[in-house]
N, C-alpha and C positions, 0 to 999 in steps of 0.2 A: 720362296718366290724370288725371282730375279729382281735386281735393282731397277727402280724406275726414277726418271727425272724428266722435266720438260725438255723439249728440243729447242736448242738455242740457234737462232738464225741471224747472221750478220751479212753485210754486203758481200764479203768474199765467198761465203758458203752458198749464196744464192746467185752469184754472178751479177750483182747489181752495182750501180754507181753509189758511192758514199753519199750520205745526206738524205733528207726527207723525200726529195723528189725521186731518188733512186728506189726508195721503198714503195712509193706510190706507183711508179712505173712497173715495178716487179709485181705488185698486187694486181694491177690491171691486166697483166699478161698471164698471171698464174691460173691454172685450170684445176689444180689438184689440192687447193688449200683445205677444202672440206675433208678429203681423204686423209690428208696429212694430220689434221686435227683429230680425227677419229683414231688414227693409228697411235699418235703420240700423246693425246689427251690434253696437252698444254704446249703452247709455243711462245718463246721469248724472242722478241725482235730487238736486237741490241746493236749499237754502233751506227744507227741511222740518224741519231741526234734530232729526233722529231721535236718540234716546238709546238706550243698551243696554237699557233697560226696555221700549221699544217694538219693539226689533229682532226679537224672536221673531214678533210679529204680522206685521211687514212681510215677513220671510223666508217665512212660511207662505204668503203670497200670491204672492211672486215665485218661490219655489222650493218648490212643493208636495210634492216628493219628495226631500228632502235625502239626499245620499249620504255614506257614510263614506269617509275618505281611505285606503282599503285599497290596498296596493301603491304608495303614494306614495313618492317618493324624496327629497323635501326635508324638512328638519327643521321641525316644527311642534308646537304644543301644542294639545290638544283642550280647548276651554273651554265647550262646551255640547253640545246634541244635534246632532251632526254639524256643529259650528261650530268653526273652527280659527283660530289665529293665522296670518297670512301668513308666508311663508318667513322663518325666523329666521337671517338671513345678516348678517355684519358690516355696519354702516351705511355704512362708507366706500366700499363697492363697489356698482356697478350690477349688477343681475341682468338678463341678456340675455332677449330675447323668446322666448316659448314658448307652446304650447297645453297646458293642463293635462292631464298623463297621456297625451300623444300616443304615448308609448312602450308603453302598455298595450293589452290586447286590447279593452278598453272604456274610454271616457273620458266625462266629464260633458259634457252639452250646454250647460249654463249655469253661469256663475260669478257670485257676488254678493260684492262687496267693501263693507265698511262701515268708515268712518273714526271710530274711537272717540277717538283722540287724534291731532291733526295735528302733523307735525314742525315744528321751528322753521324749518329751511331745507331745500329739496330734498324728496326722498321721493315724488315723483310716481310714479304708475303709468302708464308708457307703454303704449299699445295700438297694434297694427299690423294693418292689413287684410291677411289672408293672401294675397289675390290680388296685391296690390301687392308683398308680400315675395317671392313666387314670381317675379313679373315682373322684380324688381330683380336677380336672380341671373344670372350669366353662363351662356350656354347649355351650356358644357362642365361646369359644376357641376351643373346640373339633370340633364344626361345621365348623369353619374357616379353620381348617386343613384337612377337609374331602377329598379334592382332592390331598393331598400329598404336598411334598415340592421339591424345586429344589436346589440342592447343586452345588456350583461352586468353583473350585480350580484353583489357578494360581501358578504353580510350576516352579521355576526357573531352569535354565540349569546348575547350578554349583555355581553361585554367586548371592545372592539376599536375599530378605526378606522371611522367612518361609522355607519350605522344598524344596529340589530339586526333579525333577521327577526321577532321578537316585536312590535317597534314598527311595523315596516313593514306587517304583516298584521293588527295589532290582535288577536292571539291568541297563546297559548303552546302551542297544540295542533298538533303536527306534521301530524296527519291532515287538519286543516282547511286548512292551508297547501298540502299536497299536492293536495287536492281542487280548491282554487282554481287552482293552477298547471296542473293537468292539463286543466281546462276551458278555460284561456286559451291552450293550445297552446304553453306554455313548456317548455323543457328545464331540468331542475334536478337538483342533486346535493347531498346532505348531506355535509358535511365531517367528518373525524375530530375536529376541535376543537369541534364543535357548531354551526358556521356553515352557511350555505346559499349555493350558487352558482346563479344563475338566468340563463338566456340565452333571448332571444326575438327573432325577426325580424319587423319591422314595415315598412310602406310609408313612403316619405318624403313623399308627398303624399296628399291625400284629396279627395273631392268633398263639397260641402255637401249635406245630405240634402234640402233644399228648393230651393235655387237651382241646384244642379248645378255651381257654380263650383269649379274646382280650386284648392286652396290649399296652400301649404307647410305641412307638418304632421309635424314630427319634432323631436327634441331632441338631434340629433347635436352641435351646438355646445356644449350644456351638459354632455354626457357625455364629451366629448373633452378631454383635458388641455390642448390648444392653446387652447381657449376660456377657460381660466383665466388666461391671460397667461404670458409667457415665464418669469418668476421663479418663479411657483407651479408651473408644469409641470416646471421643472428640479428644484425641491425635491422634488416627488413622485417623480420618476424616481430620485432618490437613495435614497428610502425603500423602494420596492418596484417590481417590474415592473408595467407598465401593466395586464396581465391580472389582477393581484391587487388593483388598486385597488377601492374600494367600488363604483365604477361606471365603465364604459368602453364604447366603441362602435367598431364597424368597419362596412365595407360588409357586405351580407347574406352574401357568400361568405367573409367572414372577412378580406379584405384591408384594409390600413390606409387610413384616410381622410386625405388630405393636409392638413397644418396650414393651408395657405393657403385651402383650401375652407372650413374651419371658421371662420377669422377673417372671410372674406367673408360667410358666412351671418350670423354674429353682428353684424358692423358694419353691414351693410345693413339688417338687421331693425331695429336701433336707430335708424338714420338715417331710415327710413321711418315711424317711430312718432310718435304724437301724445301729448303728456303730459296726463294728468289730474291736476291739482294738487289736493291734498286740503284740505278744510275740515272741521272736526269736525262730524259728523252727516251727511256726504255718503254716498251709495250709488252704486256702479257695477255695472251688470248687463251682462255680455258674453255673446255667442254664442261658445262656446269652440272651435267649428270655424272660424268666419269670422274670428276675431280672436285674435291672440297678445297676450300681456301680459308685463310685466317690472317692474323697480323701479329708480328712480333713487336714487343715494346721498343721505344726509340727515344732519342734525345734530339733536340734541335728542330727546326721546321721540317715538316714533311707534308707534301701535297700530292696525293694520288687521286686521279679522277677515274671514274668507272662508268661504263655504259653496258647495256645488255640487249640481247636480241633473241627472237624466237628462231 
């Protein structure tokens, strides 16, 4: 399969004036951005030196209908109108490849990342072509996942391990949560301690709505303890049974997913990925179905903001 990488756009390549206003003017005049994104799957806007002050105007043009991070499983901080910090995970670890909210009944079509502060070292956002990722997996792994996967969340009610259901659904109203989960086809149970258990079966692959390409599209390796590494998995097993962890995953029928399947998925996704190294003011727009993303470990301060749209 031929090499793939995001398309990099700078003022010279698009005939725009340097600076944030040049990017804003270009985006207002552009008529083929959607086609460009479908063709190249990910776009990097570099050299426009966008600052947080202009970010809102840029986001309004790239993501005209920003979505809230409702039912999101990773720790984030909301910093604006449906704008969030990227996953707040210890900097010494890589974050494996994934498509945002592929475990949910609905997922964003586009993601936009903005580099407010570039790290001193590392900290790239790797991106992977979902077709390449699927093709990289052994046939027996693809076949094993053919019926999909079952994701389970244990969300505490305000105190406990992992995320609360209030943070996850951005509400403290149980009836709103129940309505959301009922519409999503999820199974759920309120616990005596005020927590919430959610279970949902989702496919392991999907097809791009425009191209029809089949892509790997699940987060089994991130929800499975084997994806965290041997030491972390062993420590978690000492704390509580796997079914009581904040999140866990099985095959759709409830049977266990072998650890070796999980590590193959994780490692091959990362090996197929292309790093987007950050410079302050950069933007990365990705097609969330066509492309998975992750994070490389880093040192020094790093502040990447993210927003999503349908």
